[in-house]
N, C-alpha and C positions, 0 to 999 in steps of 0.2 A: 212549897205550893200554898197558894193563898187561900184555897177553899175548894169546895166541890165543883164550883163553876169553872175552875181552872184545870180540872182533870181532863186530860185527853184520853180517849178510849180508842184503842187500836184493835180492830177486828180483822182476823186473818182467816180466809177461807181457802180450802183446798180439798182435793180428793186423791185420786190415783196418782202415784208418783211424787207426792208432795212431802213425804216424811223426811227425806234427806234435805229438802229445800227448807223446811221449817227449822230443822236443826242448824243448818248453815246460817239462816237468818238470825236466830237467837244468839248464836255464838259470836256474832259481830255487833251486838248491841252493848252499850256501856252498862256498868254494874247497876246504876240507878237511872234508868231512862226517863223517869218522871212521867210515866203514862201507865195505864192499865192495859192488859192484853187479853183478848178473848179469842181462843183458838177454836175454829169451827171446821172440824174435819169430818168428812163422810166416812163413818166407821161401820164395820160389819155389825149389823144389828143382832146377829145370832151368837156372837161370842164376846166375852169380856175383853176390854182393851187394856193394854199396858202402855198407852201413849204417854202417860205421865212419867213412867219409869224411863222410857226411851229418851224423853226430852231432858230429863234432869242433868245429864252430863254436859249439856250444851248451854246451860244458863245458871246463874246464881240466884235468880228470882224464885220465890216460892210458887209452887204449882198446886192447883187443886181442881178437882172435878166440880163444875158449877152446880150449885144447889139452889133450889127455889128460894127467892128473896135474899140471896147473897147481896151485900152492899159491895159494889165494885171499888177497890182500893188501888192506889198507885203502886207501881213496882210489884205487881202480882200477875200471875198468869192463870186464867180460868179456862178449863177445857170443857167443851160441850160433850156431855155423856152420851153413850150409845142409846139409840131409841128415843132420843129427846129432840124437841125443838126448843129454841130459846129466844126470848126478847128481852128488852131492857126498858124500865120505866122509872124515872126519878132516881137513876143511879143504882137501881136494884134489878138483879137478874130474875127473870121469870121463866121457869121451865115447864114444859108440858110433854106428855107422852105422844109419840107418833102413832098414827093409825096403823095397826098391824097389817091391814089389808092394802095399804097404799105403799107401793114400792118406790115411788118417786121421792127425791130428797131435795128440798129447797131450803135447807137450813141456813145457808149463807145469805140468800135473798131475804129470808124472814128476819134474820138478826140485823143485817145491814139496814133494812127499812126502818126498824124500830130504833136503831142507833141514830140514824139521821134525824128522826123526830125528837129523840131525847137529848142528843148532844150537839146537834147543829154543827157549828164551825169547829167544835172540839172532837168531831168524829173523823177517824181515819179508817178507810177500808183497804185491805191488801188481798190480792188474789194471786195464789200460787198455782202450781201444776194441778191438773185434774181433767176429768172427762165431763162433757156436758156444758151447760151454760149457767149453772148456779152462780149467783153473785153479780151477774151483769146488770140486771134490773136494779138491784140494791145499790150498785155503784152509781148509777144515774141519780138515785134518790139522795145519796150522800152528797153528791155535787150540788144538787138542787138546794140543799140546806146549808151550803157553805163549807162542807168538809172537803177532805182531799182523798184521792184514790191512787194507790200504787199497785202496779201489776208486774208480775214476773215476765221478763223477756221470753217470749215463746220459744226462742231458739235454745234456751237453757232449761226448758221444762221437759220432763219425760213424756207427759201428756199435755198438749198445748190447748185443748178445747176451751177450758175455763179462761185462761188468759186471753186467748184470741177473741172469745165471745165478749169479754169485758172491753177489749180494745175497740171492737166493732160497734158495740152498743154505746159506749161512753168514750170520753177523751181523758185517759188517765193522766195524772200529773207527772208520773214517772213510769218508765218501762225499763226495768233493769234486772240483773241477776239477783238472787236472794240476798247475798252479802252486800251488794251495792244498794239494795232497797233498805237494808238495815242502816247503812251509812246515810242515805238520803233522809230517812225518818229521823235519825238522831239530829241531823242538821236542822230539819224542820222544827222539831220540838224545842231545840235550844233557841232557835230564832224566835219562835212564838212565845216562849217563856220570858224572853227579854223585852217583848213589846209591852 
């Protein structure tokens, strides 16, 4: 990798039904995909999460809970912590506490929007299984800034609201099963790194 401007950042958003999909996705990536991964899962705000432990058997990449001002590095997975929203600026993650009285969760849109502004054509947004429409508006923003958007085929999702919303709102570059999304992303990254 030639420098920070060459770092592709892949943000993956999902909620209900997406745990198996994210595991399937990461298990089909190469050992060194030459990108950073931000996992934006709608987590239960009232209980600790073991999402990091559950993901570990499906990837050789290091996994950490995102902390404020973390510098995003290639070949690393950062997880959004419960009760947090997150953005990115100049390659650094910025986390804030969610309003305890606000039960809505737009964590994917919030991060996708900031990623589009920060990474432009090096931004990749992926939307997997989930309820609601979080991520759809952010997908549009990523495309407007030259990035790409990949969406899970709704027929393979346990809950298809998030993928369907993204497809209706935006025009995803690929609509595939999680493992095929991993293959498509790998091909895209390899091609872009050769340019």
